[in-house]
Every structure is written in C-alpha cells, then in structure tokens.
N, C-alpha and C positions, 0 to 999 in steps of 0.2 A: 661887752663880754669879750674876755678875754683869752685865749685857746690856749694851752699849756702845749708845750712842744710834744710829748710823747705823744698827746691824744692828737695833735692836728699828724703828725707819722699817721699814728691807727685812723686816720679818716683817709687819709691819704693811699693809705693801702687798701684800706676797702672798699675806695673808690675805683682802683685802680684794681683791684679784684672782681670791684664789681663790669668793668667796663670788659675786662677779660672774658670772665663766664660768658658777659650777652655777646660777645665778640666769636665766643663757642658753641653759644648755642647758634648764633647765627651761622654759623658754617655747619654746620651739625643738620640744620632746617637743609639746605643748600645741598647736602651730599644724600640727605634722604629724595627730596626732591632729582638730584642728577639718579639716586641707584632708581626710583620710579620711571624716568625717564627713560634710562638702559632697559631696564625690562619692561616698557611698552616696546620697545623699538627694537630689539629683541624677538620680542611674539610677532611682529608686526612682518619683519624680516623672515621666521618659521613661515607663516602665512604668505606670505610673497612666492614665495621659492615651492612651496605645494602648490597654489596656486598658477604660477608658470611650468612644470612640473604638468600638473593636470591638460595643460592650453596646449606642448609638446607632445602629451601621449593620443590626446583626440586629434592632432594635428595630423598625425603618423598612421591612427584607425582609418580618417575621413581618406588618405591617400589610397593604403593598403583596399578602404570599401570602392575606392573611385574608380583603381585598379579592375577589380572584381569586376562592376556594372558593365565598365568598359568590354571585359570579356565574356559577357553574359548575353549583351546589348547583339556584339559578333556572332554568339549560336545562335541566339535569337536569330538574328538575318538571315545565319546561314539556313538552321529551319525555314524557315520562311520560304524561301528560295525552294526548296526540295517538296515541301506542301505545294504552291506551287505549282512544280513542276508533275510531280503526283499528281494533281486535280486535272490538269491538262493530260495525261495519259490514262485516267479516268472518264476523262469525257472523248476524247479520241478509240477508247475502247469501247465506249457506249454507244459511240456513230456509229461502228465498223459493222456492233452486235446488232442496234439496230438495220442499217444494211442488209446484212446475213438474214435477217427476218424477213427481209422486206420481198427478197428475191427467193 
C-alpha cells in the first residue's frame, strides 16, 4: 500500500498534533499537581505559624504565672512568719495570764 503525499502530510500533522496534545495534557496534569502541592504548603504554613504563635503566647503566660507564683510564695512566707510570731506572743500572754491567776 502506497501512501500519497497529501495523506502522508495529513498523517504526520495528525501525529504531531497528537504528540503536542499529549504533551500539553501532561503539562496540565503537572500544573494541577503543582497547584495542589502549593495549596497544601500554604495551608500547612498558616497552621504552623498559628501553632508557633500559640506556643509563644503560652510561654509568655507561663512566665507571667511563674512571677505571680513567686510573689504569692513570698507573701505566704511573710504571713507564715507573722502567724508564728503572733502564736508565740499568744503563748507568752497565756503563760503570763496563767501565772497571774496562780499568784
């Protein structure tokens, strides 16, 4: 079977179009894959930044709470000493009262 020149050109052109279409389709698929990966990366970046900021905020809060705890511990120690002094004074007053009743 002999192929005429116009048919050969048509066949060649059809093959070239098919190859170009296949390549264009492959690029389109690759572009869609890239776009999906980009969107996932952008969502992951937003989540990461949000989580990292939450960690920083929590660390600041913990530091503030640590300072407040230290201040409350200091106050508790001062009040404990005041309580022990008052208790000792009460014991001395009770002893003095007991002695006064005995005499």
